[in-house]
Every structure is written in structure tokens, then in C-alpha cells.
A tleap script that builds the chain and sets N, CA, C and O, in Angstrom:
source leaprc.protein.ff14SB
mol = sequence {
  NMET THR ILE ALA GLN THR GLU ASN GLY ARG
  ASN PHE LYS CYS GLN ALA LEU PHE GLU ARG
  MET LEU LYS LYS ALA TRP PRO ASP VAL SER
  MET VAL ALA CYS GLY HIE HIE ILE PHE PHE
  ARG ARG GLY ASP GLY PRO VAL GLU GLU LEU
  PRO SER ALA ASP ALA LEU LEU PHE SER HIE
  GLU ILE ALA LYS ARG VAL TRP GLY PRO GLY
  TRP LYS GLY VAL ILE ARG ALA LEU ALA ILE
  GLU PRO GLU GLU THR ARG ASP GLU TYR ALA
  ALA SER LEU LEU ASP ARG LEU GLU THR PHE
  ASN CALA
}
set mol.1.N position { 102.674 -4.966 55.877 }
set mol.1.CA position { 101.471 -4.612 55.148 }
set mol.1.C position { 100.830 -5.903 54.639 }
set mol.1.O position { 101.524 -6.782 54.127 }
set mol.2.N position { 99.528 -6.017 54.777 }
set mol.2.CA position { 98.828 -7.214 54.346 }
set mol.2.C position { 98.499 -7.140 52.855 }
set mol.2.O position { 98.568 -6.076 52.238 }
set mol.3.N position { 98.145 -8.280 52.299 }
set mol.3.CA position { 97.754 -8.315 50.892 }
set mol.3.C position { 96.542 -7.409 50.664 }
set mol.3.O position { 96.481 -6.690 49.667 }
set mol.4.N position { 95.583 -7.443 51.584 }
set mol.4.CA position { 94.388 -6.605 51.442 }
set mol.4.C position { 94.757 -5.126 51.413 }
set mol.4.O position { 94.217 -4.376 50.601 }
set mol.5.N position { 95.668 -4.694 52.284 }
set mol.5.CA position { 96.074 -3.287 52.303 }
set mol.5.C position { 96.778 -2.911 51.000 }
set mol.5.O position { 96.558 -1.830 50.453 }
set mol.6.N position { 97.620 -3.810 50.512 }
set mol.6.CA position { 98.339 -3.551 49.269 }
set mol.6.C position { 97.367 -3.439 48.100 }
set mol.6.O position { 97.469 -2.520 47.287 }
set mol.7.N position { 96.420 -4.378 48.016 }
set mol.7.CA position { 95.445 -4.362 46.920 }
set mol.7.C position { 94.541 -3.142 47.026 }
set mol.7.O position { 94.243 -2.509 46.013 }
set mol.8.N position { 94.103 -2.805 48.219 }
set mol.8.CA position { 93.272 -1.608 48.413 }
set mol.8.C position { 94.008 -0.370 47.922 }
set mol.8.O position { 93.439 0.452 47.203 }
set mol.9.N position { 95.264 -0.238 48.308 }
set mol.9.CA position { 96.055 0.919 47.903 }
set mol.9.C position { 96.240 0.998 46.403 }
set mol.9.O position { 96.110 2.065 45.804 }
set mol.10.N position { 96.546 -0.145 45.799 }
set mol.10.CA position { 96.725 -0.184 44.343 }
set mol.10.C position { 95.425 0.200 43.642 }
set mol.10.O position { 95.432 1.014 42.718 }
set mol.11.N position { 94.325 -0.375 44.073 }
set mol.11.CA position { 93.042 -0.091 43.433 }
set mol.11.C position { 92.654 1.371 43.591 }
set mol.11.O position { 92.169 1.992 42.644 }
set mol.12.N position { 92.865 1.929 44.788 }
set mol.12.CA position { 92.532 3.331 45.030 }
set mol.12.C position { 93.405 4.243 44.171 }
set mol.12.O position { 92.909 5.181 43.547 }
set mol.13.N position { 94.709 3.963 44.145 }
set mol.13.CA position { 95.656 4.777 43.389 }
set mol.13.C position { 95.344 4.757 41.889 }
set mol.13.O position { 95.520 5.764 41.203 }
set mol.14.N position { 94.885 3.625 41.390 }
set mol.14.CA position { 94.692 3.454 39.950 }
set mol.14.C position { 93.227 3.495 39.522 }
set mol.14.O position { 92.896 3.085 38.410 }
set mol.15.N position { 92.360 3.981 40.386 }
set mol.15.CA position { 90.941 3.991 40.065 }
set mol.15.C position { 90.660 4.710 38.742 }
set mol.15.O position { 89.831 4.247 37.959 }
set mol.16.N position { 91.327 5.817 38.485 }
set mol.16.CA position { 91.084 6.558 37.233 }
set mol.16.C position { 91.429 5.695 36.014 }
set mol.16.O position { 90.699 5.706 35.023 }
set mol.17.N position { 92.529 4.952 36.081 }
set mol.17.CA position { 92.904 4.058 34.986 }
set mol.17.C position { 91.851 2.980 34.799 }
set mol.17.O position { 91.418 2.720 33.677 }
set mol.18.N position { 91.441 2.354 35.885 }
set mol.18.CA position { 90.468 1.265 35.789 }
set mol.18.C position { 89.135 1.786 35.256 }
set mol.18.O position { 88.456 1.102 34.491 }
set mol.19.N position { 88.769 2.989 35.659 }
set mol.19.CA position { 87.528 3.587 35.153 }
set mol.19.C position { 87.634 3.852 33.654 }
set mol.19.O position { 86.697 3.578 32.905 }
set mol.20.N position { 88.771 4.382 33.220 }
set mol.20.CA position { 88.977 4.620 31.783 }
set mol.20.C position { 88.867 3.323 30.993 }
set mol.20.O position { 88.227 3.286 29.943 }
set mol.21.N position { 89.491 2.256 31.496 }
set mol.21.CA position { 89.461 0.981 30.789 }
set mol.21.C position { 88.047 0.413 30.735 }
set mol.21.O position { 87.600 -0.052 29.687 }
set mol.22.N position { 87.348 0.452 31.865 }
set mol.22.CA position { 85.992 -0.094 31.898 }
set mol.22.C position { 85.050 0.700 30.996 }
set mol.22.O position { 84.189 0.122 30.333 }
set mol.23.N position { 85.213 2.025 30.969 }
set mol.23.CA position { 84.355 2.850 30.104 }
set mol.23.C position { 84.711 2.671 28.630 }
set mol.23.O position { 83.847 2.822 27.766 }
set mol.24.N position { 85.954 2.354 28.336 }
set mol.24.CA position { 86.325 2.054 26.948 }
set mol.24.C position { 85.740 0.701 26.546 }
set mol.24.O position { 85.280 0.527 25.417 }
set mol.25.N position { 85.761 -0.258 27.478 }
set mol.25.CA position { 85.200 -1.583 27.196 }
set mol.25.C position { 83.687 -1.517 27.045 }
set mol.25.O position { 83.117 -2.135 26.145 }
set mol.26.N position { 83.049 -0.775 27.918 }
set mol.26.CA position { 81.592 -0.637 27.915 }
set mol.26.C position { 81.247 0.839 28.120 }
set mol.26.O position { 81.255 1.314 29.256 }
set mol.27.N position { 80.948 1.566 27.055 }
set mol.27.CA position { 80.657 2.995 27.188 }
set mol.27.C position { 79.508 3.325 28.138 }
set mol.27.O position { 79.381 4.464 28.587 }
set mol.28.N position { 78.673 2.334 28.444 }
set mol.28.CA position { 77.548 2.601 29.346 }
set mol.28.C position { 77.901 2.407 30.825 }
set mol.28.O position { 77.011 2.416 31.676 }
set mol.29.N position { 79.188 2.231 31.140 }
set mol.29.CA position { 79.576 2.120 32.550 }
set mol.29.C position { 79.219 3.435 33.236 }
set mol.29.O position { 79.644 4.511 32.816 }
set mol.30.N position { 78.435 3.323 34.291 }
set mol.30.CA position { 77.938 4.527 34.964 }
set mol.30.C position { 78.534 4.723 36.347 }
set mol.30.O position { 78.329 5.768 36.964 }
set mol.31.N position { 79.272 3.733 36.845 }
set mol.31.CA position { 79.843 3.842 38.186 }
set mol.31.C position { 81.012 2.876 38.308 }
set mol.31.O position { 80.937 1.727 37.874 }
set mol.32.N position { 82.103 3.367 38.911 }
set mol.32.CA position { 83.253 2.517 39.240 }
set mol.32.C position { 83.657 2.865 40.658 }
set mol.32.O position { 83.804 4.040 40.995 }
set mol.33.N position { 83.837 1.854 41.490 }
set mol.33.CA position { 84.286 2.053 42.871 }
set mol.33.C position { 85.360 1.022 43.166 }
set mol.33.O position { 85.208 -0.161 42.861 }
set mol.34.N position { 86.438 1.485 43.759 }
set mol.34.CA position { 87.548 0.594 44.073 }
set mol.34.C position { 87.785 0.552 45.572 }
set mol.34.O position { 87.832 1.583 46.243 }
set mol.35.N position { 87.928 -0.628 46.067 }
set mol.35.CA position { 88.324 -0.900 47.441 }
set mol.35.C position { 89.223 -2.106 47.343 }
set mol.35.O position { 90.190 -2.096 46.582 }
set mol.36.N position { 88.925 -3.141 48.095 }
set mol.36.CA position { 89.689 -4.382 47.954 }
set mol.36.C position { 89.386 -5.029 46.607 }
set mol.36.O position { 90.255 -5.675 46.022 }
set mol.37.N position { 88.165 -4.863 46.109 }
set mol.37.CA position { 87.767 -5.325 44.782 }
set mol.37.C position { 87.376 -4.112 43.951 }
set mol.37.O position { 87.286 -3.000 44.472 }
set mol.38.N position { 87.144 -4.324 42.656 }
set mol.38.CA position { 86.728 -3.262 41.753 }
set mol.38.C position { 85.276 -3.527 41.378 }
set mol.38.O position { 84.945 -4.584 40.841 }
set mol.39.N position { 84.427 -2.568 41.665 }
set mol.39.CA position { 82.999 -2.692 41.381 }
set mol.39.C position { 82.636 -1.700 40.284 }
set mol.39.O position { 83.169 -0.591 40.229 }
set mol.40.N position { 81.718 -2.117 39.411 }
set mol.40.CA position { 81.250 -1.207 38.380 }
set mol.40.C position { 79.830 -1.578 37.992 }
set mol.40.O position { 79.375 -2.703 38.195 }
set mol.41.N position { 79.149 -0.595 37.429 }
set mol.41.CA position { 77.775 -0.794 36.959 }
set mol.41.C position { 77.706 -0.343 35.516 }
set mol.41.O position { 78.230 0.708 35.146 }
set mol.42.N position { 77.054 -1.151 34.716 }
set mol.42.CA position { 76.814 -0.812 33.313 }
set mol.42.C position { 75.366 -0.393 33.190 }
set mol.42.O position { 74.453 -1.185 33.427 }
set mol.43.N position { 75.161 0.871 32.813 }
set mol.43.CA position { 73.806 1.397 32.685 }
set mol.43.C position { 73.053 1.269 33.998 }
set mol.43.O position { 73.554 1.656 35.054 }
set mol.44.N position { 71.858 0.727 33.925 }
set mol.44.CA position { 71.040 0.521 35.117 }
set mol.44.C position { 71.136 -0.916 35.623 }
set mol.44.O position { 70.340 -1.331 36.465 }
set mol.45.N position { 72.094 -1.665 35.121 }
set mol.45.CA position { 72.231 -3.077 35.480 }
set mol.45.C position { 72.760 -3.264 36.887 }
set mol.45.O position { 72.998 -2.300 37.614 }
set mol.46.N position { 72.938 -4.517 37.258 }
set mol.46.CA position { 73.450 -4.812 38.594 }
set mol.46.C position { 74.928 -4.423 38.707 }
set mol.46.O position { 75.627 -4.289 37.702 }
set mol.47.N position { 75.375 -4.250 39.918 }
set mol.47.CA position { 76.784 -3.970 40.162 }
set mol.47.C position { 77.580 -5.241 39.877 }
set mol.47.O position { 77.235 -6.324 40.352 }
set mol.48.N position { 78.639 -5.095 39.104 }
set mol.48.CA position { 79.521 -6.215 38.777 }
set mol.48.C position { 80.825 -6.040 39.560 }
set mol.48.O position { 81.163 -4.934 39.980 }
set mol.49.N position { 81.540 -7.129 39.746 }
set mol.49.CA position { 82.722 -7.104 40.598 }
set mol.49.C position { 83.881 -7.832 39.936 }
set mol.49.O position { 83.723 -8.921 39.383 }
set mol.50.N position { 85.044 -7.206 40.008 }
set mol.50.CA position { 86.298 -7.841 39.613 }
set mol.50.C position { 87.128 -8.008 40.877 }
set mol.50.O position { 87.237 -7.065 41.660 }
set mol.51.N position { 87.712 -9.173 41.096 }
set mol.51.CA position { 88.393 -9.416 42.362 }
set mol.51.C position { 89.719 -8.684 42.546 }
set mol.51.O position { 90.203 -8.549 43.669 }
set mol.52.N position { 90.313 -8.209 41.436 }
set mol.52.CA position { 91.613 -7.549 41.575 }
set mol.52.C position { 91.930 -6.730 40.334 }
set mol.52.O position { 91.275 -6.850 39.298 }
set mol.53.N position { 92.950 -5.894 40.468 }
set mol.53.CA position { 93.409 -5.100 39.331 }
set mol.53.C position { 93.878 -6.007 38.197 }
set mol.53.O position { 93.571 -5.760 37.031 }
set mol.54.N position { 94.614 -7.047 38.540 }
set mol.54.CA position { 95.103 -7.938 37.498 }
set mol.54.C position { 93.965 -8.703 36.830 }
set mol.54.O position { 94.072 -9.049 35.654 }
set mol.55.N position { 92.888 -8.972 37.545 }
set mol.55.CA position { 91.722 -9.600 36.921 }
set mol.55.C position { 91.168 -8.681 35.840 }
set mol.55.O position { 90.701 -9.157 34.805 }
set mol.56.N position { 91.212 -7.377 36.066 }
set mol.56.CA position { 90.768 -6.414 35.052 }
set mol.56.C position { 91.774 -6.372 33.903 }
set mol.56.O position { 91.389 -6.471 32.738 }
set mol.57.N position { 93.055 -6.226 34.223 }
set mol.57.CA position { 94.078 -6.072 33.195 }
set mol.57.C position { 94.206 -7.299 32.299 }
set mol.57.O position { 94.521 -7.169 31.116 }
set mol.58.N position { 93.966 -8.488 32.849 }
set mol.58.CA position { 94.184 -9.715 32.087 }
set mol.58.C position { 92.888 -10.401 31.646 }
set mol.58.O position { 92.928 -11.520 31.133 }
set mol.59.N position { 91.753 -9.750 31.839 }
set mol.59.CA position { 90.481 -10.293 31.355 }
set mol.59.C position { 90.476 -10.266 29.830 }
set mol.59.O position { 90.635 -9.207 29.223 }
set mol.60.N position { 90.296 -11.414 29.222 }
set mol.60.CA position { 90.257 -11.468 27.760 }
set mol.60.C position { 89.096 -10.653 27.214 }
set mol.60.O position { 89.242 -9.966 26.204 }
set mol.61.N position { 87.954 -10.722 27.867 }
set mol.61.CA position { 86.782 -9.979 27.402 }
set mol.61.C position { 87.047 -8.476 27.407 }
set mol.61.O position { 86.757 -7.788 26.428 }
set mol.62.N position { 87.594 -7.973 28.498 }
set mol.62.CA position { 87.882 -6.542 28.597 }
set mol.62.C position { 89.008 -6.163 27.650 }
set mol.62.O position { 88.925 -5.139 26.972 }
set mol.63.N position { 90.060 -6.974 27.591 }
set mol.63.CA position { 91.210 -6.674 26.730 }
set mol.63.C position { 90.800 -6.563 25.262 }
set mol.63.O position { 91.257 -5.661 24.560 }
set mol.64.N position { 89.949 -7.463 24.798 }
set mol.64.CA position { 89.492 -7.399 23.406 }
set mol.64.C position { 88.785 -6.081 23.126 }
set mol.64.O position { 88.960 -5.485 22.063 }
set mol.65.N position { 87.984 -5.634 24.088 }
set mol.65.CA position { 87.211 -4.405 23.904 }
set mol.65.C position { 88.092 -3.153 24.015 }
set mol.65.O position { 87.870 -2.171 23.307 }
set mol.66.N position { 89.083 -3.193 24.897 }
set mol.66.CA position { 89.934 -2.019 25.111 }
set mol.66.C position { 91.031 -1.927 24.057 }
set mol.66.O position { 91.229 -0.865 23.466 }
set mol.67.N position { 91.746 -3.021 23.814 }
set mol.67.CA position { 92.938 -2.973 22.984 }
set mol.67.C position { 92.696 -3.372 21.530 }
set mol.67.O position { 93.571 -3.177 20.687 }
set mol.68.N position { 91.533 -3.921 21.226 }
set mol.68.CA position { 91.226 -4.297 19.852 }
set mol.68.C position { 92.010 -5.508 19.388 }
set mol.68.O position { 92.354 -6.374 20.193 }
set mol.69.N position { 92.301 -5.577 18.076 }
set mol.69.CA position { 92.925 -6.772 17.512 }
set mol.69.C position { 94.290 -7.128 18.127 }
set mol.69.O position { 94.687 -8.293 18.098 }
set mol.70.N position { 94.993 -6.167 18.667 }
set mol.70.CA position { 96.303 -6.428 19.261 }
set mol.70.C position { 96.262 -6.793 20.727 }
set mol.70.O position { 97.286 -6.736 21.408 }
set mol.71.N position { 95.089 -7.170 21.227 }
set mol.71.CA position { 94.910 -7.391 22.663 }
set mol.71.C position { 95.846 -8.442 23.243 }
set mol.71.O position { 96.313 -8.281 24.371 }
set mol.72.N position { 96.131 -9.503 22.517 }
set mol.72.CA position { 97.013 -10.553 23.056 }
set mol.72.C position { 98.425 -10.022 23.283 }
set mol.72.O position { 99.061 -10.348 24.285 }
set mol.73.N position { 98.908 -9.212 22.359 }
set mol.73.CA position { 100.236 -8.617 22.526 }
set mol.73.C position { 100.297 -7.695 23.724 }
set mol.73.O position { 101.306 -7.655 24.429 }
set mol.74.N position { 99.224 -6.952 23.961 }
set mol.74.CA position { 99.175 -6.054 25.121 }
set mol.74.C position { 99.187 -6.878 26.414 }
set mol.74.O position { 99.905 -6.547 27.358 }
set mol.75.N position { 98.398 -7.941 26.452 }
set mol.75.CA position { 98.382 -8.783 27.656 }
set mol.75.C position { 99.766 -9.392 27.902 }
set mol.75.O position { 100.223 -9.460 29.042 }
set mol.76.N position { 100.424 -9.831 26.835 }
set mol.76.CA position { 101.780 -10.385 27.001 }
set mol.76.C position { 102.731 -9.320 27.562 }
set mol.76.O position { 103.514 -9.591 28.472 }
set mol.77.N position { 102.652 -8.123 27.012 }
set mol.77.CA position { 103.526 -7.038 27.471 }
set mol.77.C position { 103.247 -6.707 28.940 }
set mol.77.O position { 104.179 -6.484 29.713 }
set mol.78.N position { 101.978 -6.674 29.321 }
set mol.78.CA position { 101.636 -6.386 30.716 }
set mol.78.C position { 102.085 -7.515 31.633 }
set mol.78.O position { 102.476 -7.271 32.775 }
set mol.79.N position { 102.032 -8.751 31.139 }
set mol.79.CA position { 102.412 -9.901 31.960 }
set mol.79.C position { 103.896 -9.893 32.307 }
set mol.79.O position { 104.278 -10.327 33.394 }
set mol.80.N position { 104.729 -9.410 31.405 }
set mol.80.CA position { 106.166 -9.407 31.697 }
set mol.80.C position { 106.617 -8.124 32.391 }
set mol.80.O position { 107.755 -8.027 32.850 }
set mol.81.N position { 105.724 -7.145 32.464 }
set mol.81.CA position { 106.034 -5.890 33.169 }
set mol.81.C position { 105.996 -6.169 34.679 }
set mol.81.O position { 105.051 -6.797 35.155 }
set mol.82.N position { 106.993 -5.722 35.434 }
set mol.82.CA position { 106.952 -5.933 36.889 }
set mol.82.C position { 105.685 -5.340 37.501 }
set mol.82.O position { 105.202 -4.297 37.060 }
set mol.83.N position { 105.162 -6.002 38.503 }
set mol.83.CA position { 103.913 -5.557 39.133 }
set mol.83.C position { 103.994 -4.109 39.587 }
set mol.83.O position { 103.006 -3.379 39.515 }
set mol.84.N position { 105.161 -3.691 40.052 }
set mol.84.CA position { 105.320 -2.331 40.584 }
set mol.84.C position { 105.083 -1.261 39.532 }
set mol.84.O position { 104.700 -0.141 39.869 }
set mol.85.N position { 105.304 -1.585 38.262 }
set mol.85.CA position { 105.154 -0.586 37.204 }
set mol.85.C position { 104.066 -0.954 36.185 }
set mol.85.O position { 103.856 -0.230 35.211 }
set mol.86.N position { 103.384 -2.066 36.409 }
set mol.86.CA position { 102.394 -2.568 35.443 }
set mol.86.C position { 101.262 -1.578 35.198 }
set mol.86.O position { 100.869 -1.361 34.052 }
set mol.87.N position { 100.733 -0.975 36.263 }
set mol.87.CA position { 99.606 -0.059 36.096 }
set mol.87.C position { 100.019 1.196 35.332 }
set mol.87.O position { 99.279 1.675 34.473 }
set mol.88.N position { 101.189 1.722 35.641 }
set mol.88.CA position { 101.682 2.897 34.917 }
set mol.88.C position { 101.897 2.566 33.448 }
set mol.88.O position { 101.598 3.379 32.573 }
set mol.89.N position { 102.412 1.379 33.181 }
set mol.89.CA position { 102.629 0.944 31.805 }
set mol.89.C position { 101.289 0.807 31.075 }
set mol.89.O position { 101.156 1.242 29.931 }
set mol.90.N position { 100.304 0.205 31.733 }
set mol.90.CA position { 98.969 0.077 31.134 }
set mol.90.C position { 98.391 1.459 30.826 }
set mol.90.O position { 97.791 1.661 29.771 }
set mol.91.N position { 98.572 2.408 31.743 }
set mol.91.CA position { 98.071 3.773 31.521 }
set mol.91.C position { 98.762 4.410 30.322 }
set mol.91.O position { 98.122 5.096 29.526 }
set mol.92.N position { 100.071 4.183 30.190 }
set mol.92.CA position { 100.791 4.776 29.057 }
set mol.92.C position { 100.327 4.153 27.736 }
set mol.92.O position { 100.219 4.850 26.727 }
set mol.93.N position { 100.053 2.850 27.739 }
set mol.93.CA position { 99.536 2.203 26.529 }
set mol.93.C position { 98.157 2.747 26.174 }
set mol.93.O position { 97.860 2.987 25.003 }
set mol.94.N position { 97.323 2.939 27.182 }
set mol.94.CA position { 95.982 3.480 26.940 }
set mol.94.C position { 96.056 4.922 26.437 }
set mol.94.O position { 95.293 5.313 25.553 }
set mol.95.N position { 96.976 5.715 27.002 }
set mol.95.CA position { 97.176 7.084 26.522 }
set mol.95.C position { 97.556 7.083 25.041 }
set mol.95.O position { 97.018 7.863 24.256 }
set mol.96.N position { 98.490 6.201 24.665 }
set mol.96.CA position { 98.931 6.129 23.267 }
set mol.96.C position { 97.785 5.697 22.349 }
set mol.96.O position { 97.611 6.247 21.261 }
set mol.97.N position { 97.013 4.717 22.793 }
set mol.97.CA position { 95.887 4.248 21.996 }
set mol.97.C position { 94.863 5.368 21.791 }
set mol.97.O position { 94.365 5.563 20.683 }
set mol.98.N position { 94.557 6.093 22.851 }
set mol.98.CA position { 93.574 7.178 22.746 }
set mol.98.C position { 94.109 8.314 21.874 }
set mol.98.O position { 93.345 8.923 21.126 }
set mol.99.N position { 95.398 8.605 21.957 }
set mol.99.CA position { 96.000 9.629 21.099 }
set mol.99.C position { 95.949 9.198 19.649 }
set mol.99.O position { 95.626 9.995 18.768 }
set mol.100.N position { 96.271 7.927 19.398 }
set mol.100.CA position { 96.254 7.394 18.034 }
set mol.100.C position { 94.852 7.423 17.440 }
set mol.100.O position { 94.682 7.710 16.255 }
set mol.101.N position { 93.851 7.128 18.258 }
set mol.101.CA position { 92.463 7.084 17.781 }
set mol.101.C position { 91.771 8.424 17.747 }
set mol.101.O position { 90.641 8.529 17.269 }
set mol.102.N position { 92.443 9.467 18.256 }
set mol.102.CA position { 91.815 10.800 18.313 }
set mol.102.C position { 91.762 11.448 16.950 }
set mol.102.O position { 91.267 12.567 16.818 }
savepdb mol mol.pdb
quit
């Protein structure tokens, strides 16, 4: 399996998570599409692109908006999580955050 196939599969499988994170970071996100890269649009603006899932998960700008004041701790926790389970772990953290804020 090539890197492109692996990244495509990961992005497709986790599109719902990435959409949740992007919409939490920017409530005006109106479109998210995942292939080899992650594309999104905020409002009527231009389509923006993230090169990979990890670029989304480890973006300081996005992390600050999604995780709030504890964003550095979340990034550290995600960094030491094995790649195979990182997305599931991120989803569980987001679930807990949304439950706590509900």
C-alpha cells in the first residue's frame, strides 16, 4: 500500500472527526472534503487545504480554537499516541470536551 492510499483511507475514514474539529474551530465552515488532502471552506471564502490529518491535528491555530487553554497538553497527548489509534483518541477527547461543555 502506498503512502497516498494510506492517507486517503485515513482521511476518508475520519472525515466526520475532521469536520467536527474544523467546525468547532470555525463555526462558519460550510464544506469539508477529504481525499489525499483535507479541503474546507469557511463561509463563502476560498477553499482551504490541509496536507494531512496530522497537519490538522497538530496545527496550533486549530488546536487553540478546538481545545482552548489546554491545547498544548492535548497536542502532547496526541503526539505520543501511536498513529494507528491517534484519530480515535482525538475523537474521544473531542467527545469528552463536547460533553463537558454541554
